[in-house]
N, CA, C and O atoms as CSV, one atom per row, in Angstrom:
chain,resi,resn,atom,element,x,y,z
A,1,MET,N,N,-45.098,116.176,-53.134
A,1,MET,CA,C,-46.665,115.627,-52.830
A,1,MET,C,C,-46.916,115.174,-53.532
A,1,MET,O,O,-46.532,115.247,-54.699
A,2,SER,N,N,-48.086,114.177,-52.779
A,2,SER,CA,C,-48.554,113.024,-53.419
A,2,SER,C,C,-49.385,113.458,-54.767
A,2,SER,O,O,-49.917,114.568,-54.776
A,3,ASN,N,N,-49.500,112.604,-55.891
A,3,ASN,CA,C,-49.927,112.404,-56.492
A,3,ASN,C,C,-51.830,111.286,-56.928
A,3,ASN,O,O,-51.573,110.115,-57.206
A,4,PHE,N,N,-52.279,111.383,-56.940
A,4,PHE,CA,C,-53.735,110.408,-56.970
A,4,PHE,C,C,-54.538,110.297,-58.204
A,4,PHE,O,O,-55.002,111.274,-58.791
A,5,VAL,N,N,-54.697,108.963,-58.609
A,5,VAL,CA,C,-55.409,108.620,-59.398
A,5,VAL,C,C,-56.683,107.854,-59.017
A,5,VAL,O,O,-56.579,106.703,-58.593
A,6,TYR,N,N,-57.874,108.442,-59.150
A,6,TYR,CA,C,-58.817,107.726,-58.994
A,6,TYR,C,C,-60.414,107.376,-59.708
A,6,TYR,O,O,-60.895,107.742,-60.780
A,7,ILE,N,N,-60.808,106.764,-58.929
A,7,ILE,CA,C,-61.797,106.688,-59.839
A,7,ILE,C,C,-63.481,106.372,-59.211
A,7,ILE,O,O,-63.663,105.379,-58.505
A,8,LEU,N,N,-64.462,107.171,-59.499
A,8,LEU,CA,C,-65.434,107.929,-59.166
A,8,LEU,C,C,-66.807,106.957,-59.828
A,8,LEU,O,O,-66.755,106.500,-60.970
A,9,GLY,N,N,-68.189,106.710,-58.763
A,9,GLY,CA,C,-68.683,105.922,-59.058
A,9,GLY,C,C,-70.466,106.683,-59.078
A,9,GLY,O,O,-70.512,107.511,-58.168
A,10,SER,N,N,-71.411,106.629,-59.605
A,10,SER,CA,C,-72.384,107.080,-59.591
A,10,SER,C,C,-73.549,106.336,-60.443
A,10,SER,O,O,-73.457,105.829,-61.561
A,11,ALA,N,N,-74.880,106.441,-59.419
A,11,ALA,CA,C,-75.476,105.492,-60.057
A,11,ALA,C,C,-77.092,106.633,-60.382
A,11,ALA,O,O,-77.717,107.290,-59.549
A,12,GLY,N,N,-77.318,106.506,-61.706
A,12,GLY,CA,C,-78.735,107.727,-61.698
A,12,GLY,C,C,-79.289,106.980,-62.824
A,12,GLY,O,O,-79.126,105.857,-63.302
A,13,LYS,N,N,-80.286,108.417,-63.175
A,13,LYS,CA,C,-81.346,107.511,-64.403
A,13,LYS,C,C,-80.492,106.315,-65.572
A,13,LYS,O,O,-80.670,105.169,-65.984
A,14,GLY,N,N,-79.615,107.313,-65.726
A,14,GLY,CA,C,-78.401,106.582,-66.899
A,14,GLY,C,C,-78.032,104.998,-66.597
A,14,GLY,O,O,-77.859,104.221,-67.535
A,15,GLY,N,N,-77.931,104.609,-65.323
A,15,GLY,CA,C,-77.301,103.446,-65.155
A,15,GLY,C,C,-76.124,104.053,-64.097
A,15,GLY,O,O,-75.885,105.154,-63.601
A,16,ARG,N,N,-75.658,102.999,-64.051
A,16,ARG,CA,C,-73.938,103.091,-63.480
A,16,ARG,C,C,-72.741,103.241,-64.124
A,16,ARG,O,O,-72.227,102.640,-65.067
A,17,ARG,N,N,-72.323,104.338,-63.300
A,17,ARG,CA,C,-71.052,105.342,-64.302
A,17,ARG,C,C,-70.026,105.511,-63.598
A,17,ARG,O,O,-70.018,105.406,-62.372
A,18,THR,N,N,-68.871,105.844,-64.430
A,18,THR,CA,C,-67.423,105.728,-63.782
A,18,THR,C,C,-66.443,106.979,-64.526
A,18,THR,O,O,-66.297,107.348,-65.691
A,19,TYR,N,N,-66.026,107.289,-63.572
A,19,TYR,CA,C,-65.103,108.487,-63.790
A,19,TYR,C,C,-63.859,108.146,-63.193
A,19,TYR,O,O,-63.645,107.612,-62.105
A,20,VAL,N,N,-62.787,108.676,-64.384
A,20,VAL,CA,C,-61.418,108.674,-64.210
A,20,VAL,C,C,-60.546,109.393,-64.182
A,20,VAL,O,O,-60.067,109.677,-65.279
A,21,GLY,N,N,-59.858,110.094,-62.807
A,21,GLY,CA,C,-59.252,111.201,-63.133
A,21,GLY,C,C,-57.423,111.441,-62.527
A,21,GLY,O,O,-56.677,110.492,-62.769
A,22,TRP,N,N,-57.078,112.127,-62.113
A,22,TRP,CA,C,-56.057,112.547,-61.746
A,22,TRP,C,C,-56.231,113.786,-60.683
A,22,TRP,O,O,-57.218,114.515,-60.778
A,23,THR,N,N,-55.432,113.960,-59.862
A,23,THR,CA,C,-55.422,115.113,-58.729
A,23,THR,C,C,-54.390,114.814,-57.919
A,23,THR,O,O,-53.846,113.713,-57.834
A,24,THR,N,N,-54.074,115.955,-57.224
A,24,THR,CA,C,-53.679,116.121,-56.056
A,24,THR,C,C,-53.908,116.367,-54.496
A,24,THR,O,O,-53.096,116.463,-53.575
A,25,ASP,N,N,-55.625,116.450,-54.531
A,25,ASP,CA,C,-56.270,116.923,-53.742
A,25,ASP,C,C,-57.691,115.746,-53.507
A,25,ASP,O,O,-58.889,115.972,-53.673
A,26,LEU,N,N,-57.305,115.030,-53.262
A,26,LEU,CA,C,-58.619,113.871,-53.445
A,26,LEU,C,C,-60.149,114.423,-53.313
A,26,LEU,O,O,-61.082,114.273,-54.102
A,27,GLN,N,N,-60.097,115.240,-51.826
A,27,GLN,CA,C,-61.467,115.540,-51.361
A,27,GLN,C,C,-61.619,116.828,-51.923
A,27,GLN,O,O,-62.846,116.888,-51.997
A,28,LYS,N,N,-61.068,118.212,-52.498
A,28,LYS,CA,C,-60.893,118.685,-53.182
A,28,LYS,C,C,-61.955,118.479,-54.365
A,28,LYS,O,O,-63.012,119.068,-54.589
A,29,ARG,N,N,-61.425,117.628,-54.921
A,29,ARG,CA,C,-61.825,116.833,-56.216
A,29,ARG,C,C,-62.963,116.610,-56.639
A,29,ARG,O,O,-63.649,116.895,-57.621
A,30,LEU,N,N,-63.115,115.511,-54.844
A,30,LEU,CA,C,-64.243,114.849,-55.592
A,30,LEU,C,C,-65.673,116.320,-55.043
A,30,LEU,O,O,-66.744,116.430,-55.641
A,31,LYS,N,N,-65.479,116.740,-54.487
A,31,LYS,CA,C,-65.950,118.396,-54.064
A,31,LYS,C,C,-66.538,118.494,-55.375
A,31,LYS,O,O,-67.634,118.000,-55.640
A,32,ALA,N,N,-65.690,119.243,-56.354
A,32,ALA,CA,C,-65.617,119.712,-56.968
A,32,ALA,C,C,-66.074,119.205,-58.557
A,32,ALA,O,O,-66.188,119.840,-59.605
A,33,HIS,N,N,-66.311,117.539,-58.165
A,33,HIS,CA,C,-67.066,117.155,-59.407
A,33,HIS,C,C,-68.478,116.996,-58.812
A,33,HIS,O,O,-69.351,116.898,-59.674
A,34,ASN,N,N,-69.021,116.934,-57.179
A,34,ASN,CA,C,-69.913,116.466,-57.198
A,34,ASN,C,C,-70.587,118.089,-57.250
A,34,ASN,O,O,-71.818,118.063,-57.261
A,35,ASN,N,N,-70.003,119.428,-57.284
A,35,ASN,CA,C,-70.786,120.624,-57.416
A,35,ASN,C,C,-70.998,121.446,-58.766
A,35,ASN,O,O,-71.431,122.588,-58.923
A,36,GLY,N,N,-70.460,120.293,-59.894
A,36,GLY,CA,C,-70.468,120.369,-60.574
A,36,GLY,C,C,-69.089,121.799,-61.539
A,36,GLY,O,O,-68.960,122.310,-62.652
A,37,THR,N,N,-68.552,121.832,-60.492
A,37,THR,CA,C,-67.073,122.615,-61.293
A,37,THR,C,C,-65.769,121.785,-61.932
A,37,THR,O,O,-64.720,122.198,-62.426
A,38,GLY,N,N,-66.339,120.299,-61.685
A,38,GLY,CA,C,-65.347,119.387,-61.884
A,38,GLY,C,C,-64.981,118.869,-63.677
A,38,GLY,O,O,-64.582,119.573,-64.606
A,39,ALA,N,N,-65.217,117.796,-63.656
A,39,ALA,CA,C,-65.081,117.703,-65.417
A,39,ALA,C,C,-66.705,117.811,-66.075
A,39,ALA,O,O,-67.485,117.931,-65.130
A,40,ARG,N,N,-67.315,117.804,-67.195
A,40,ARG,CA,C,-67.784,118.283,-67.795
A,40,ARG,C,C,-68.991,117.011,-67.898
A,40,ARG,O,O,-70.217,117.022,-68.012
A,41,SER,N,N,-68.176,116.164,-67.818
A,41,SER,CA,C,-68.898,114.477,-67.884
A,41,SER,C,C,-69.373,114.322,-66.522
A,41,SER,O,O,-70.122,113.389,-66.232
A,42,THR,N,N,-69.014,115.112,-65.729
A,42,THR,CA,C,-69.640,114.382,-64.698
A,42,THR,C,C,-70.694,115.217,-63.840
A,42,THR,O,O,-71.044,114.971,-62.686
A,43,ARG,N,N,-71.135,116.288,-64.683
A,43,ARG,CA,C,-72.100,117.194,-63.972
A,43,ARG,C,C,-73.370,116.829,-63.944
A,43,ARG,O,O,-73.866,116.499,-65.021
A,44,GLY,N,N,-74.164,116.795,-62.795
A,44,GLY,CA,C,-75.003,116.239,-62.511
A,44,GLY,C,C,-75.660,115.154,-62.722
A,44,GLY,O,O,-76.607,114.747,-63.395
A,45,ARG,N,N,-74.336,114.521,-61.400
A,45,ARG,CA,C,-74.519,113.517,-60.658
A,45,ARG,C,C,-74.151,113.569,-59.217
A,45,ARG,O,O,-73.455,114.568,-59.037
A,46,GLN,N,N,-74.340,112.886,-58.097
A,46,GLN,CA,C,-73.689,112.701,-57.257
A,46,GLN,C,C,-72.611,111.374,-57.621
A,46,GLN,O,O,-72.892,110.464,-58.401
A,47,TRP,N,N,-71.572,111.482,-57.006
A,47,TRP,CA,C,-70.227,111.114,-57.185
A,47,TRP,C,C,-69.923,110.145,-55.935
A,47,TRP,O,O,-70.395,110.415,-54.830
A,48,ILE,N,N,-69.337,109.314,-56.087
A,48,ILE,CA,C,-68.242,108.540,-54.618
A,48,ILE,C,C,-67.341,108.274,-54.882
A,48,ILE,O,O,-67.132,108.014,-56.067
A,49,LEU,N,N,-66.436,108.201,-54.050
A,49,LEU,CA,C,-64.719,108.010,-54.604
A,49,LEU,C,C,-64.557,106.360,-54.259
A,49,LEU,O,O,-64.200,106.089,-53.113
A,50,LEU,N,N,-64.841,105.081,-55.340
A,50,LEU,CA,C,-64.158,103.989,-55.405
A,50,LEU,C,C,-63.199,103.610,-55.026
A,50,LEU,O,O,-63.171,102.980,-53.968
A,51,TYR,N,N,-62.323,103.800,-55.588
A,51,TYR,CA,C,-60.713,103.666,-55.925
A,51,TYR,C,C,-59.921,104.525,-56.021
A,51,TYR,O,O,-60.192,105.553,-56.642
A,52,ALA,N,N,-58.485,104.290,-55.306
A,52,ALA,CA,C,-57.134,105.705,-56.007
A,52,ALA,C,C,-55.936,104.466,-55.479
A,52,ALA,O,O,-55.918,103.448,-54.788
A,53,GLU,N,N,-55.058,105.244,-56.244
A,53,GLU,CA,C,-53.694,104.920,-56.050
A,53,GLU,C,C,-52.677,105.995,-56.018
A,53,GLU,O,O,-52.736,106.939,-56.805
A,54,ARG,N,N,-51.679,105.866,-55.064
A,54,ARG,CA,C,-51.045,107.398,-54.919
A,54,ARG,C,C,-49.631,106.998,-55.572
A,54,ARG,O,O,-49.083,105.898,-55.648
A,55,TYR,N,N,-49.286,108.087,-55.953
A,55,TYR,CA,C,-48.170,107.938,-56.897
A,55,TYR,C,C,-46.983,110.179,-56.187
A,55,TYR,O,O,-47.205,111.344,-55.858
A,56,ALA,N,N,-45.791,109.078,-56.452
A,56,ALA,CA,C,-44.871,110.333,-55.823
A,56,ALA,C,C,-44.622,111.454,-57.160
A,56,ALA,O,O,-44.082,112.555,-57.054
A,57,CYS,N,N,-45.040,110.987,-58.124
A,57,CYS,CA,C,-44.783,111.778,-59.377
A,57,CYS,C,C,-45.744,112.246,-60.262
A,57,CYS,O,O,-46.704,111.476,-60.235
A,58,ARG,N,N,-45.942,113.312,-61.156
A,58,ARG,CA,C,-47.168,113.504,-61.967
A,58,ARG,C,C,-47.590,112.849,-63.478
A,58,ARG,O,O,-48.630,112.540,-64.060
A,59,ARG,N,N,-46.328,112.835,-63.711
A,59,ARG,CA,C,-45.973,112.025,-64.904
A,59,ARG,C,C,-46.840,110.855,-64.375
A,59,ARG,O,O,-48.011,110.872,-64.754
A,60,GLN,N,N,-46.416,109.727,-63.469
A,60,GLN,CA,C,-46.408,108.511,-63.364
A,60,GLN,C,C,-48.221,108.679,-63.045
A,60,GLN,O,O,-48.764,108.338,-64.096
A,61,ALA,N,N,-48.931,108.935,-62.358
A,61,ALA,CA,C,-50.340,109.299,-62.153
A,61,ALA,C,C,-50.918,109.530,-63.587
A,61,ALA,O,O,-51.485,108.623,-64.196
A,62,MET,N,N,-50.780,110.553,-64.005
A,62,MET,CA,C,-50.989,110.861,-65.727
A,62,MET,C,C,-51.271,109.950,-66.544
A,62,MET,O,O,-52.245,109.966,-67.297
A,63,SER,N,N,-49.921,108.535,-66.413
A,63,SER,CA,C,-49.642,107.623,-67.222
A,63,SER,C,C,-50.822,106.483,-66.833
A,63,SER,O,O,-51.484,105.815,-67.628
A,64,ARG,N,N,-50.882,106.470,-65.254
A,64,ARG,CA,C,-51.535,105.184,-64.761
A,64,ARG,C,C,-53.149,105.551,-65.247
A,64,ARG,O,O,-53.901,104.611,-65.504
A,65,GLU,N,N,-53.725,107.233,-65.379
A,65,GLU,CA,C,-54.803,107.530,-65.448
A,65,GLU,C,C,-55.679,106.894,-66.807
A,65,GLU,O,O,-56.825,106.454,-66.896
A,66,TRP,N,N,-54.313,107.105,-68.046
A,66,TRP,CA,C,-54.776,106.633,-69.423
A,66,TRP,C,C,-54.885,105.163,-69.211
A,66,TRP,O,O,-55.783,104.586,-69.825
A,67,TYR,N,N,-54.222,104.576,-68.551
A,67,TYR,CA,C,-54.011,103.404,-68.854
A,67,TYR,C,C,-55.753,103.076,-68.412
A,67,TYR,O,O,-56.608,102.606,-69.164
A,68,LEU,N,N,-55.925,103.499,-66.941
A,68,LEU,CA,C,-57.422,103.095,-66.672
A,68,LEU,C,C,-58.642,103.794,-67.020
A,68,LEU,O,O,-59.780,103.450,-66.702
A,69,LYS,N,N,-58.400,104.516,-67.505
A,69,LYS,CA,C,-59.782,104.691,-68.507
A,69,LYS,C,C,-60.220,103.493,-69.916
A,69,LYS,O,O,-61.244,102.896,-70.248
A,70,LYS,N,N,-58.832,103.587,-70.429
A,70,LYS,CA,C,-58.910,102.269,-71.249
A,70,LYS,C,C,-59.521,100.555,-70.787
A,70,LYS,O,O,-60.190,99.759,-71.446
A,71,ASP,N,N,-58.968,100.460,-69.427
A,71,ASP,CA,C,-59.234,99.514,-68.603
A,71,ASP,C,C,-61.011,99.267,-68.244
A,71,ASP,O,O,-61.402,99.531,-67.107
A,72,ARG,N,N,-61.874,98.817,-69.164
A,72,ARG,CA,C,-63.274,99.078,-68.616
A,72,ARG,C,C,-63.657,97.718,-67.657
A,72,ARG,O,O,-64.402,97.713,-66.678
A,73,PRO,N,N,-63.008,96.713,-68.170
A,73,PRO,CA,C,-63.330,95.194,-66.825
A,73,PRO,C,C,-62.490,95.831,-65.594
A,73,PRO,O,O,-62.733,95.613,-64.407
A,74,PHE,N,N,-61.744,96.427,-65.957
A,74,PHE,CA,C,-61.103,96.428,-64.249
A,74,PHE,C,C,-62.453,97.736,-63.243
A,74,PHE,O,O,-62.799,97.789,-62.063
A,75,ARG,N,N,-62.731,98.347,-64.150
A,75,ARG,CA,C,-63.521,99.895,-63.557
A,75,ARG,C,C,-64.806,99.487,-63.375
A,75,ARG,O,O,-65.630,100.120,-62.715
A,76,ARG,N,N,-65.104,98.000,-64.180
A,76,ARG,CA,C,-66.222,97.703,-63.974
A,76,ARG,C,C,-66.401,97.048,-62.400
A,76,ARG,O,O,-67.172,97.407,-61.510
A,77,ASP,N,N,-65.245,95.792,-62.409
A,77,ASP,CA,C,-65.363,95.253,-61.465
A,77,ASP,C,C,-65.404,96.012,-59.672
A,77,ASP,O,O,-65.822,95.564,-58.604
A,78,ILE,N,N,-64.675,97.476,-60.109
A,78,ILE,CA,C,-64.491,98.031,-58.964
A,78,ILE,C,C,-65.795,98.690,-58.952
A,78,ILE,O,O,-65.839,99.322,-57.897
A,79,CYS,N,N,-67.140,98.893,-59.766
A,79,CYS,CA,C,-67.981,99.240,-59.609
A,79,CYS,C,C,-69.295,98.401,-58.705
A,79,CYS,O,O,-70.289,98.759,-58.073
A,80,GLN,N,N,-68.709,97.236,-59.027
A,80,GLN,CA,C,-69.758,96.112,-58.458
A,80,GLN,C,C,-69.040,96.234,-57.567
A,80,GLN,O,O,-69.457,97.268,-57.047
A,81,THR,N,N,-67.746,95.710,-56.660
A,81,THR,CA,C,-67.519,95.612,-55.422
A,81,THR,C,C,-67.238,97.119,-54.537
A,81,THR,O,O,-67.176,97.228,-53.312
A,82,GLY,N,N,-67.124,97.986,-55.350
A,82,GLY,CA,C,-67.130,99.165,-54.662
A,82,GLY,C,C,-65.429,98.832,-53.289
A,82,GLY,O,O,-65.267,98.787,-52.069
A,83,SER,N,N,-64.829,98.730,-54.169
A,83,SER,CA,C,-63.727,98.434,-53.440
A,83,SER,C,C,-62.472,100.022,-53.340
A,83,SER,O,O,-62.450,100.831,-54.268
A,84,TYR,N,N,-61.937,100.118,-52.607
A,84,TYR,CA,C,-60.944,101.336,-52.053
A,84,TYR,C,C,-59.847,100.877,-51.699
A,84,TYR,O,O,-59.620,100.111,-50.763
A,85,ASP,N,N,-58.894,101.486,-52.684
A,85,ASP,CA,C,-57.287,101.019,-51.832
A,85,ASP,C,C,-56.756,102.157,-52.267
A,85,ASP,O,O,-57.211,102.687,-53.281
A,86,ILE,N,N,-55.695,102.719,-51.559
A,86,ILE,CA,C,-54.598,103.705,-51.232
A,86,ILE,C,C,-52.981,102.985,-51.300
A,86,ILE,O,O,-51.989,103.672,-51.056
């Protein structure tokens, strides 16, 4: 089973936001975020998938998620370019 690390983007009243997470099903997870049943910090916004990376094991995906959450310059660049890569 594939594991994905993803970056979501949203533009709203509070400005542009990004969210980093990991999942085994990208489409299901994006739908959950947009329905308000995803992470609490994503509720009340419409999100689009900006970027994703595929990993063979959960541990690698979780490690990369932790790294991306701290790499704000990378997230800002992804948000500006709207890059998408799997």
